[in-house]
C-alpha positions, 0 to 999 in steps of 0.5 A: 387454288391452294399450292400443295407441297410435294409431300402433301401432293404425294399423300393425295396421290396415294389416297386417290390410288387407294380410293380408286381401288376401293371403288373398283367393285362398284364400277364392276357392278355398274358395268355388269348392270349395263351389260344386262341393260344393253342385252345380248344383241348389242355387242360382244360385251353384252349380256350372255343371257338372251331375253325376248323382251329386255325388261331392264331396258324397258323399266329404265326408259320408263323411269328416265322419261318420268325423272328427266324427260326434257330440259327443266323450266324455270317459273319465277313469280313475285308478290311485289308488282314492281318486281314482276317485269324483272322476274319475267326477264330473269325467268326468260334468261334462265330458261335460255341458259338451261337450253344453251348448256343442254341441262336436260341431256346432262340430267338424263345421263346422270339419272340413268347412271343413278339408276345403275349405281350413282349419278354424279354431275360437275356444276360450276362457273367457267372462268375462261373460254374452253375450246371445243378441241378439249371435247367440251365447250364452255363460255367464260362466265357461263355456268355449266353442268357436266355428267361425270362417269363413275369410271372417271370419278374418285372420292375419299373412301375412308370417310363414313359420311359424305360431308367428311370426305377430304377430296373428290374429283374426276379424271379427264384427258386433254391434248398434250399440245394444249397442255404444253401451251398452258403457262400457269401450270408451273410445270416445264413443257418438256416434262409433260408426256402423253399417256395411253389411258 
């Protein structure tokens, strides 16, 4: 990752704050749609309107089953007879990996988010072991696909096209003690303080 000067880092923080505020109406609209989805009987924050049959929940569950009902499966073929055993091994390995990273569950969350606003998935290759105490578990060298909530998402809202954005990312929390133990942050451990949000 490239080192950022203090000036560039300050500009990035300012741009992120601006973009986060610009995303607020979309977050509110998503929240209102989810209130209708959960209905009046789910919680105090549910929909104020009582309906005998929640058609939004019914439609969402039908679409969700059609779009992301389970883990996807890989089917590899080749015309070269010599490569068929290798293709079968790769197919088996990929199907095992899909189950191991719970891709189906991640896809269901992203598709459900997409039905209400936008579905975002963070996909990558983990370079080091991530401990379960952080709320996630990724093995080193293993691909991952994690859903990202719009509430934790920010991207450059000044761009008019997606390929013109200058930054995007998501916010997540880690334990303060774990963060203080990280040597490669370039920040003194006594400067790291816990936050409430």
